[in-house]
C-alpha distance (Angstrom), angle and dihedral (degrees) to the residues before:
residue distance angle dihedral
M1 . . .
A2 3.82 . .
D3 3.76 121.3 .
R4 3.80 114.9 -93.1
S5 3.79 119.1 -128.4
F6 3.78 131.2 165.2
C7 3.77 137.2 156.4
A8 3.79 137.1 -165.5
H9 3.79 115.9 178.0
H10 3.81 90.8 179.5
F11 3.81 138.0 6.7
H12 3.80 101.9 -127.9
G13 3.81 120.2 133.4
T14 3.81 116.6 11.7
P15 3.81 106.4 -25.9
Y16 3.77 119.1 -148.7
L17 3.81 95.3 -120.4
N18 3.79 133.2 103.5
V19 3.80 114.4 -126.4
S20 3.79 128.0 -166.5
G21 3.79 138.6 176.1
D22 3.79 111.4 15.8
A23 3.83 95.8 -23.6
S24 3.80 116.1 124.8
F25 3.80 143.7 157.3
T26 3.80 114.1 -105.2
D27 3.82 128.3 172.9
G28 3.79 93.9 -21.1
V29 3.81 97.0 -47.9
L30 3.79 133.6 95.8
S31 3.82 110.8 -117.4
L32 3.80 109.3 -160.1
T33 3.83 97.0 -169.2
R34 3.81 132.5 30.1
S35 3.80 110.2 -59.5
R36 3.81 107.1 161.0
T37 3.78 118.7 107.5
G38 3.78 115.6 -113.9
T39 3.81 93.1 41.4
S40 3.78 131.0 96.2
F41 3.79 113.7 -102.1
V42 3.83 93.4 -164.9
D43 3.83 120.1 110.6
S44 3.78 94.8 2.4
V45 3.81 122.2 161.0
G46 3.78 131.7 -175.4
R47 3.76 144.5 165.5
A48 3.80 136.7 -167.9
V49 3.81 120.1 -168.4
Y50 3.77 138.4 177.4
P51 3.84 104.9 -103.1
E52 3.82 96.4 -133.3
E53 3.77 121.7 69.3
I54 3.81 119.3 -117.3
Q55 3.81 123.4 -134.2
L56 3.79 105.3 -129.2
W57 3.80 101.3 179.8
D58 3.80 141.7 7.9
P59 3.86 113.8 -107.3
V60 3.82 91.5 -150.9
T61 3.80 101.1 47.7
R62 3.83 97.4 20.3
K63 3.79 85.3 -135.4
A64 3.80 112.6 150.4
A65 3.76 125.4 -139.3
D66 3.79 122.5 -114.3
F67 3.77 114.9 -125.5
F68 3.78 136.6 -170.2
T69 3.79 126.0 -169.2
H70 3.78 133.2 177.6
F71 3.79 126.6 -173.1
S72 3.78 138.4 163.7
F73 3.79 123.5 -140.3
N74 3.78 145.6 158.5
I75 3.79 133.1 -148.9
S76 3.81 118.3 -158.3
M77 3.80 124.2 -167.7
L78 3.80 115.9 -133.3
Q79 3.81 94.8 -160.3
P80 3.82 108.1 27.6
P81 2.94 135.3 -122.1
N82 3.80 89.1 26.4
G83 3.78 126.7 63.5
G84 3.76 143.3 149.1
D85 2.88 157.4 -110.6
G86 3.81 120.0 -29.2
I87 3.81 146.9 -139.9
A88 3.80 131.5 -73.6
F89 3.79 133.6 -164.5
F90 3.80 105.6 -148.3
M91 3.79 146.9 -179.5
A92 3.80 119.6 -154.4
P93 3.82 139.3 158.7
N94 3.79 113.5 -66.3
G95 3.80 110.7 -86.5
S96 3.80 94.2 28.4
T97 3.82 112.2 157.3
I98 3.80 136.1 -170.5
P99 3.83 107.0 -73.3
D100 3.80 120.9 -130.3
F101 3.80 117.2 -96.2
S102 3.83 91.4 15.1
W103 3.81 99.0 134.4
G104 3.79 125.1 118.5
E105 3.77 116.4 16.2
C106 3.83 91.4 3.7
L107 3.84 88.4 73.4
A108 3.83 90.7 -150.4
L109 3.81 87.7 -70.8
I110 3.81 106.7 102.0
K111 3.80 137.0 16.8
N112 3.80 118.9 -103.9
C113 3.81 106.6 -7.5
S114 3.78 93.5 -142.2
N115 3.81 84.1 79.9
F116 3.84 90.1 54.6
N117 3.80 96.1 -169.5
A118 3.78 133.3 84.7
S119 3.77 134.3 163.3
G120 3.77 131.7 -115.0
I121 3.78 100.6 13.7
V122 3.80 132.7 117.8
A123 3.79 119.8 -179.1
V124 3.78 142.5 169.7
E125 3.79 109.0 -146.5
F126 3.79 130.5 -158.6
D127 3.79 95.7 -160.3
T128 3.81 124.7 -165.1
Y129 3.81 101.6 177.3
Q130 3.79 125.8 67.9
N131 3.77 112.8 -132.0
D132 3.81 122.9 -179.4
W133 3.81 91.2 -89.8
D134 3.84 96.0 45.8
P135 3.82 127.3 93.7
S136 3.83 93.8 -139.6
D137 3.81 144.8 -26.5
N138 3.80 90.0 -93.3
H139 3.79 110.1 53.8
I140 3.79 147.0 123.5
G141 3.80 118.7 -132.0
I142 3.79 138.5 -176.6
N143 3.81 110.0 -144.7
I144 3.81 124.8 -162.7
N145 3.83 114.6 -171.7
S146 3.78 90.1 -34.5
I147 3.79 143.0 71.6
R148 3.80 86.1 -128.6
S149 3.79 106.8 88.1
A150 3.80 118.6 -118.7
A151 3.81 86.2 -152.0
N152 3.80 131.1 9.7
I153 3.78 142.7 167.7
T154 3.78 134.1 -166.1
F155 3.80 110.3 -119.1
N156 3.81 117.1 -136.6
T157 3.82 96.4 -145.0
S158 3.82 117.8 66.2
I159 3.81 110.8 -99.4
K160 3.83 92.9 -162.3
N161 3.81 104.7 48.0
G162 3.82 94.1 100.8
S163 3.82 96.1 -105.4
K164 3.78 120.2 136.8
A165 3.79 113.5 -100.6
H166 3.80 130.3 -166.3
A167 3.80 120.6 -148.9
W168 3.79 129.8 -171.9
I169 3.80 120.6 -167.6
S170 3.80 121.0 -175.9
Y171 3.78 137.6 173.8
D172 3.80 124.5 -155.3
S173 3.80 108.8 -161.8
R174 3.80 92.1 -164.6
T175 3.81 94.1 59.4
T176 3.86 94.8 23.5
N177 3.79 86.6 -131.5
L178 3.82 117.7 155.0
S179 3.81 109.0 -165.1
V180 3.79 135.8 -177.1
F181 3.79 129.4 -168.1
L182 3.81 123.0 -170.1
T183 3.78 127.2 -173.0
Y184 3.79 139.5 165.4
L185 3.80 95.6 -158.3
K186 3.81 111.3 131.2
N187 3.80 98.4 -127.1
P188 3.79 104.3 17.5
I189 3.78 126.3 -174.2
F190 3.78 115.5 -149.9
S191 3.80 110.3 -139.6
G192 3.79 98.1 170.1
N193 3.79 98.8 -90.3
S194 3.79 119.0 138.6
S195 3.79 138.7 -144.7
L196 3.81 91.3 -159.2
S197 3.80 136.8 1.4
Y198 3.80 138.5 -179.1
K199 3.80 133.5 -174.5
V200 3.80 113.9 -123.9
N201 3.80 132.9 153.0
L202 3.79 100.0 -132.9
S203 3.81 92.6 -166.7
K204 3.82 87.7 67.4
V205 3.79 94.9 47.2
L206 3.80 105.7 38.3
P207 3.83 133.7 41.3
E208 3.79 122.2 -106.9
W209 3.82 93.3 -97.0
V210 3.79 120.4 43.5
T211 3.77 143.6 175.4
V212 3.82 118.0 -124.2
G213 3.77 127.4 -159.9
F214 3.79 148.3 96.7
S215 3.78 133.8 -65.0
S216 3.78 133.2 -173.3
A217 3.77 141.6 171.6
T218 3.79 144.5 -176.5
G219 3.79 129.2 -152.7
Y220 3.78 126.3 -175.8
R221 3.82 85.8 -43.0
T222 3.78 110.6 68.2
E223 3.80 142.7 -161.9
I224 3.81 141.1 153.0
H225 3.85 117.1 -97.0
N226 3.82 115.5 -160.8
I227 3.81 132.1 175.5
A228 3.83 111.4 -157.3
S229 3.82 101.6 -177.9
W230 3.80 140.8 -3.2
E231 3.79 136.5 -164.1
F232 3.81 125.3 178.9
N233 3.82 131.5 -177.3
S234 3.81 130.0 176.2
T235 3.79 129.5 179.9
K236 3.77 126.6 -110.4
L237 3.80 120.4 -93.8
S238 3.79 119.1 -156.0
S239 3.79 104.5 -146.9
G240 3.77 134.6 142.1
P241 3.81 126.8 -89.4
D242 3.78 119.2 -35.1
K243 3.82 104.0 -95.7
R244 3.78 99.2 -180.0
G245 3.80 92.7 110.4
G246 3.79 94.5 69.5
G247 3.82 93.0 -122.0
G248 3.80 127.5 -138.0
G249 3.78 131.7 92.3
G250 3.80 133.0 -99.7
R251 3.79 126.3 46.3
G252 3.77 98.7 -56.6
G253 3.87 96.5 -88.5
V254 3.84 116.6 143.0
H255 3.86 123.2 -153.6
I256 3.84 111.7 -125.9
G257 3.81 92.3 -144.8
A258 3.78 89.7 57.2
I259 3.79 90.3 55.0
V260 3.83 93.9 50.4
G261 3.79 92.5 46.1
G262 3.77 90.4 46.8
V263 3.82 92.2 53.1
I264 3.84 93.9 50.8
G265 3.78 94.1 42.4
G266 3.78 90.6 45.4
S267 3.81 92.0 52.8
L268 3.82 92.7 53.6
A269 3.77 92.5 44.1
A270 3.80 95.3 47.8
V271 3.83 96.4 75.5
G272 3.78 92.2 48.4
T273 3.78 91.1 47.2
I274 3.80 92.0 52.3
L275 3.82 92.2 50.0
I276 3.81 91.0 49.9
M277 3.81 91.1 48.1
V278 3.82 92.0 50.8
F279 3.80 90.2 50.2
F280 3.79 93.0 50.9
W281 3.80 93.3 43.0
R282 3.79 90.1 55.3
K283 3.77 91.6 45.1
K284 3.79 90.5 47.1
G285 3.82 90.9 50.1
Q286 3.80 91.8 51.4
K287 3.80 90.9 45.8
K288 3.81 90.3 50.7
K289 3.81 91.1 52.9
E290 3.80 90.0 50.6
E291 3.81 91.5 46.8
D292 3.81 91.5 48.3
S293 3.80 90.3 51.0
E294 3.81 91.3 48.7
Q295 3.80 90.4 46.7
D296 3.81 91.1 50.0
D297 3.79 91.1 52.7
S298 3.81 90.8 45.9
I299 3.80 91.8 50.9
D300 3.80 92.0 49.7
R301 3.80 92.2 48.8
E302 3.79 90.1 51.3
F303 3.81 93.1 47.9
E304 3.80 92.0 49.0
H305 3.80 89.7 60.6
G306 3.80 87.5 71.4
T307 3.75 121.8 88.4
G308 3.77 126.0 -123.3
P309 3.83 109.1 15.3
K310 3.78 115.8 83.5
R311 3.76 136.3 -156.0
F312 3.82 118.4 -101.4
S313 3.77 128.2 -165.6
F314 3.77 120.5 -115.0
A315 3.81 89.9 -121.9
E316 3.83 90.4 58.1
L317 3.77 91.1 53.6
V318 3.81 93.3 46.1
R319 3.80 88.4 56.3
A320 3.80 93.1 43.0
T321 3.82 93.6 53.4
N322 3.82 97.3 36.6
N323 3.80 89.0 -111.8
F324 3.82 91.8 -45.8
A325 3.78 92.3 -60.6
E326 3.79 116.0 -157.6
E327 3.80 91.9 -130.5
G328 3.80 88.3 61.6
K329 3.78 94.3 50.5
L330 3.80 111.2 123.4
G331 3.79 97.3 -173.8
E332 3.77 148.7 -40.8
G333 3.80 123.5 -109.7
G334 3.77 132.8 -171.6
F335 3.82 91.9 -88.0
G336 3.78 104.0 33.1
G337 3.80 148.0 -44.2
V338 3.81 133.3 -61.2
Y339 3.81 118.7 -138.3
K340 3.78 134.5 -168.8
G341 3.78 116.2 -125.3
F342 3.78 144.1 161.9
L343 3.82 124.0 -128.9
S344 3.77 110.3 -155.1
S345 3.81 90.5 -166.7
L346 3.81 88.8 63.1
N347 3.81 95.9 28.3
S348 3.78 86.2 -133.2
S349 3.79 141.9 118.2
I350 3.79 114.9 -115.7
A351 3.79 141.1 -171.9
V352 3.81 114.2 -133.4
K353 3.80 119.9 -157.9
R354 3.80 108.9 -156.6
V355 3.79 112.3 -163.3
S356 3.79 114.7 -141.0
R357 3.81 110.9 -100.1
I358 3.80 91.2 -139.3
S359 3.79 95.6 50.5
K360 3.82 114.6 98.8
Q361 3.77 88.1 178.0
G362 3.80 89.3 51.2
K363 3.81 90.1 56.6
K364 3.80 90.1 53.5
E365 3.80 90.9 48.9
Y366 3.82 90.4 48.6
I367 3.81 92.5 53.7
A368 3.80 92.5 44.9
E369 3.81 92.4 48.3
V370 3.79 95.6 50.3
K371 3.80 95.1 43.7
I372 3.79 91.7 53.8
I373 3.77 105.9 33.4
T374 3.83 95.9 46.8
K375 3.81 86.7 69.0
L376 3.81 98.5 44.8
R377 3.80 123.4 92.7
H378 3.80 121.5 178.0
K379 3.79 135.1 133.1
N380 3.81 91.5 -124.3
L381 3.82 96.6 52.5
V382 3.80 123.9 85.6
Q383 3.80 106.0 -107.4
L384 3.80 118.4 -120.8
I385 3.81 109.0 -140.8
G386 3.79 98.9 -177.2
W387 3.76 150.4 -48.4
C388 3.78 141.5 -120.6
H389 3.77 124.6 -148.6
E390 3.78 108.8 173.1
K391 3.82 138.8 133.2
G392 3.77 93.3 -6.3
E393 3.80 92.4 -48.9
F394 3.81 121.0 125.8
L395 3.79 116.5 -166.4
L396 3.81 136.2 166.7
I397 3.80 122.1 -158.9
Y398 3.81 118.6 -150.6
E399 3.77 134.7 177.6
F400 3.78 109.4 -92.6
M401 3.81 117.0 -106.7
P402 3.83 106.7 -147.9
N403 3.81 95.4 -161.5
G404 3.77 95.0 51.9
S405 3.78 124.8 -146.2
L406 3.78 128.9 -20.1
D407 3.80 93.3 -120.1
S408 3.81 92.2 57.6
H409 3.81 88.5 61.7
L410 3.81 97.2 40.8
F411 3.80 98.5 44.3
G412 3.81 108.2 6.7
G413 3.75 137.7 68.4
Q414 3.79 96.2 -83.6
N415 3.80 121.0 113.6
Q416 3.79 111.6 -69.5
L417 3.78 115.4 -102.6
S418 3.78 118.9 -114.7
W419 3.80 123.1 -148.1
A420 3.80 86.7 -63.8
R421 3.80 78.0 100.0
Y422 3.81 90.1 89.5
K423 3.80 90.0 58.2
I424 3.80 89.0 50.1
A425 3.83 91.2 53.6
L426 3.82 90.5 49.4
G427 3.81 91.1 49.3
L428 3.79 92.6 50.5
A429 3.81 90.0 48.8
S430 3.82 89.8 51.2
A431 3.80 90.9 52.4
L432 3.79 91.1 50.9
L433 3.81 91.8 47.2
Y434 3.80 88.8 55.5
L435 3.82 92.1 50.0
H436 3.80 96.2 44.9
E437 3.79 103.1 36.5
E438 3.79 117.0 2.3
W439 3.80 105.7 52.0
E440 3.81 120.4 78.2
Q441 3.82 91.4 -102.1
T442 3.79 131.7 28.9
V443 3.80 112.3 -102.8
I444 3.81 119.3 -159.9
H445 3.79 108.5 -157.5
R446 3.84 97.7 -165.3
D447 3.81 95.6 -169.6
I448 3.79 108.5 61.7
K449 3.79 107.5 155.6
S450 3.78 137.4 136.4
S451 3.81 93.8 -97.6
N452 3.83 89.6 57.7
V453 3.81 92.5 53.1
M454 3.80 108.1 88.8
L455 3.80 126.3 -164.3
D456 3.80 123.6 -139.2
S457 3.80 125.6 -150.1
N458 3.83 91.0 -76.9
F459 3.81 93.8 45.3
N460 3.79 93.2 -107.4
A461 3.79 113.4 155.7
R462 3.82 117.7 -109.4
L463 3.79 117.5 -174.8
G464 3.81 112.6 -144.1
D465 3.81 144.9 167.0
F466 3.79 106.1 70.3
G467 3.80 93.9 177.2
L468 3.80 92.0 117.2
A469 3.79 96.5 36.0
R470 3.80 119.8 121.1
L471 3.79 137.0 -174.0
M472 3.79 109.6 -114.8
D473 3.77 128.0 -133.0
Q474 3.80 102.3 -136.6
E475 3.80 91.9 -141.9
L476 3.80 102.3 41.1
G477 3.78 104.3 26.1
I478 3.81 117.3 -152.2
K479 3.80 119.7 -52.6
I480 3.80 112.0 -159.1
T481 3.81 120.5 -170.0
R482 3.80 91.9 -150.3
P483 3.81 119.0 22.3
A484 3.79 109.7 -114.7
G485 3.75 126.2 -159.1
T486 3.77 137.0 66.8
F487 3.78 124.1 -47.6
G488 3.77 111.7 -117.2
Y489 3.80 91.7 38.0
M490 3.81 98.4 55.0
A491 3.81 118.6 103.1
P492 3.83 116.0 -117.1
E493 3.82 93.5 -117.9
Y494 3.81 90.4 49.1
V495 3.81 92.5 52.5
S496 3.80 91.4 46.4
K497 3.81 102.9 38.5
G498 3.81 104.6 20.6
K499 3.81 93.1 -129.7
A500 3.81 114.3 140.5
S501 3.79 117.4 -156.0
K502 3.78 143.3 151.6
A503 3.81 86.3 -90.1
S504 3.82 91.9 58.5
D505 3.82 89.4 51.6
I506 3.81 88.9 49.5
Y507 3.81 89.7 53.7
S508 3.82 90.7 53.7
F509 3.81 89.9 47.9
G510 3.81 89.7 52.2
V511 3.79 91.9 53.0
V512 3.82 91.5 50.7
V513 3.82 90.2 49.0
L514 3.81 89.7 54.1
E515 3.81 90.1 48.9
I516 3.82 89.3 52.6
A517 3.80 91.4 51.4
C518 3.80 98.5 41.6
G519 3.81 103.2 30.9
R520 3.80 89.2 -134.4
R521 3.80 130.9 117.9
S522 3.80 120.3 -108.0
I523 3.80 88.8 -111.6
E524 3.78 120.1 28.1
S525 3.78 113.5 -167.1
K526 3.81 93.0 -176.3
T527 3.80 96.6 60.7
K528 3.77 124.8 82.7
E529 3.81 115.3 -78.8
A530 3.80 94.7 -103.3
E531 3.79 90.9 58.5
T532 3.80 99.7 43.6
S533 3.81 94.0 109.9
L534 3.80 116.5 66.5
L535 3.81 90.5 -156.5
D536 3.81 92.9 53.8
W537 3.80 91.5 45.5
V538 3.81 94.1 52.3
W539 3.82 93.6 42.6
R540 3.80 91.3 54.3
S541 3.81 88.8 52.6
Y542 3.80 88.7 50.0
E543 3.81 89.4 51.2
N544 3.81 89.8 52.9
E545 3.84 91.6 44.4
R546 3.80 91.1 -119.5
L547 3.78 102.5 116.4
V548 3.78 92.9 140.1
N549 3.82 88.5 63.2
V550 3.80 91.3 69.5
A551 3.81 95.8 48.9
D552 3.80 112.4 120.5
E553 3.80 107.6 -79.6
K554 3.78 89.4 -148.5
L555 3.82 88.5 70.8
H556 3.83 89.8 63.4
M557 3.82 89.0 -144.9
D558 3.82 89.7 -62.4
F559 3.81 96.8 140.3
D560 3.79 142.2 91.9
L561 3.82 105.2 -87.1
E562 3.82 94.8 -149.3
Q563 3.79 92.0 49.2
M564 3.81 91.5 48.4
E565 3.81 90.4 51.4
R566 3.80 91.6 50.0
L567 3.77 92.0 46.1
M568 3.81 93.3 53.7
I569 3.81 96.7 42.0
V570 3.81 92.1 47.2
G571 3.81 87.8 48.8
L572 3.81 90.8 53.7
W573 3.81 91.4 44.1
C574 3.80 92.9 52.3
A575 3.82 92.4 44.5
H576 3.81 92.5 48.5
P577 3.83 107.3 149.4
D578 3.81 90.9 -130.0
C579 3.81 108.8 66.6
N580 3.81 91.2 -153.5
F581 3.82 90.8 67.6
R582 3.79 98.0 49.0
P583 3.81 117.6 107.0
S584 3.77 126.8 -121.8
I585 3.79 113.5 -104.2
R586 3.81 88.9 -107.7
Q587 3.82 90.8 56.7
A588 3.81 91.1 48.1
L589 3.80 91.2 49.2
H590 3.81 91.4 51.1
V591 3.81 89.8 56.6
L592 3.81 93.2 46.0
N593 3.81 89.2 51.2
F594 3.84 91.1 50.6
E595 3.81 89.3 -115.4
A596 3.81 93.1 120.6
P597 3.82 134.9 31.8
L598 3.77 123.2 -99.7
P599 3.81 113.7 -85.7
N600 3.81 121.4 -110.3
L601 3.79 106.6 -114.4
P602 3.81 126.5 -174.7
K603 3.78 113.0 -97.3
K604 3.79 92.2 -128.1
M605 3.78 120.1 52.2
P606 3.83 107.3 -99.5
V607 3.76 124.1 -119.2
P608 3.82 113.4 -98.4
K609 3.80 117.7 -104.5
Y610 3.76 119.0 -159.0
D611 3.80 98.4 -154.8
I612 3.79 116.1 129.7
P613 3.83 113.6 -110.6
A614 3.78 118.0 -93.3
T615 3.81 92.0 -103.9
S616 3.78 88.4 72.8
S617 3.76 127.9 76.6
S618 3.78 90.1 -141.9
S619 3.77 124.3 85.7
S620 3.76 136.0 -172.1
S621 3.78 118.8 -100.4
C622 3.78 93.6 -167.2
E623 3.79 129.1 71.3
P624 3.81 116.7 -133.9
L625 3.78 108.8 -86.0
M626 3.79 95.8 -147.1
S627 3.78 93.0 58.6
D628 3.80 111.9 132.4
S629 3.81 97.2 160.1
V630 3.79 142.3 18.9
L631 3.78 114.7 -87.2
T632 3.80 113.4 -112.2
V633 3.77 131.1 179.8
G634 3.78 125.4 -153.5
R635 3.77 135.0 49.4
């Protein structure tokens, strides 16, 4: 089954959506409930759905698809301060229709809300009326087979004041995490953060093929519910033939004799089938062990072709880390822990990355990391000393960085960094220049963030963790089925299109540079909603010509003012929402070294564009849905 992708950045003309109930298209927007003057707005229900069904999971592998949707909407009260009842994005069995008596709090999702429960429906609600089971009259909820939310949160900004909202909803089949992010910022950039999330295995809740769309309702409290734009993307599932049609010839009649014969024959055949299956399972298990052993040997032979890093035995590393003692644990990553150790053979402290034994993805990252980093040599990269691949264990041995990670100094309890920060930014830029332009092949890191920047004894930056790194084809770039990296550092076009590039690395670098200057994380959940994004916060200060106001307070103004200005403006330049206006790392480094003038950036933060950078042969076929103005560059 191919991936499903569609986009509507307005609803003029004849939109490719099916509407039912009171839903209609008016002045380029989708009105889900009655909106025309002269009509009653009470007890109105409406739905709008994509006309083609979406395959949600594979019947053979039971693997679910990932999906990502973004839409903009507004809800306007007709009799302030009261309104009702809200909008929902939903998934339901194909052919689902508006139930009877589903107005008001039922949101056109289920029949008669006093029953609460339904079957085969998943929805994200933006609810504007407080029922007995709701936390407030201004909340987001995730609903699983019920109008009662499995998870909800009160939103600080009014959902029903008529302002334009942007919502992103995503599902990660690997983690079974369903997430929603809502914002009222004018030109928002989605970096993967969430307002609310809930773990649910959709393959156990919904059928293989589903309908996706929006629903809305009013009761005796009324309001206008408009959708202004909608984009939806789901990943490809590789299953067998499409069996939705039921198959078979004739008119659907079944001969009774065939059923009886089938039951008897099936009973006799069942025992034989089970014995054959057991035999093949055992044979398959033995074959897998042999294949794993052969693969292990093959991996080791390939690694040993590299120069520099050497192979260590598992026993050596057990001794070096005191059997991976918890007190020596330096941190925990997505695919395993990192431990401090001491190798007497080298008379040196080491950091040992132990990949989780249950992580298939971790094994892939381990192989990718060793194959790439064994060939790289640069003073601003963490040095790989060796590896161990033995008895199902996968370990990487690095030189130990006594000053830990950059993030521990910027945000943690470590000693506060002085204006050595500028040297750290220059070192990180030098590492990226080597990866992008100076080595024999282009390396895309894909996970540049402050926790992956290590600091040696002299506080020189060392970029590490190459588990997500890939070699780039200069013509095609890197196409990734599911974007990998860390939310908050991922470029908008990478999150949306899954295309890694030098430009997406540059974006991550820009975010880290801003963190260095401001001492604030890329996404701050504890600040007020308007200041959640570091990039937006700094750009607004740039617009008001008050950049110095967002410098890290912990520096107590003890920094070079010109360097701080360059650091922040280069950070904004590199994290430009439109990838086509980001610099190369060489250009950024020239500015940081005072070898080139500061770039002219637009006063207001530009609207994100999701086109793939010019180095790729691919291009976007969909305009950005959050676009409220034309992108301009220059003061």
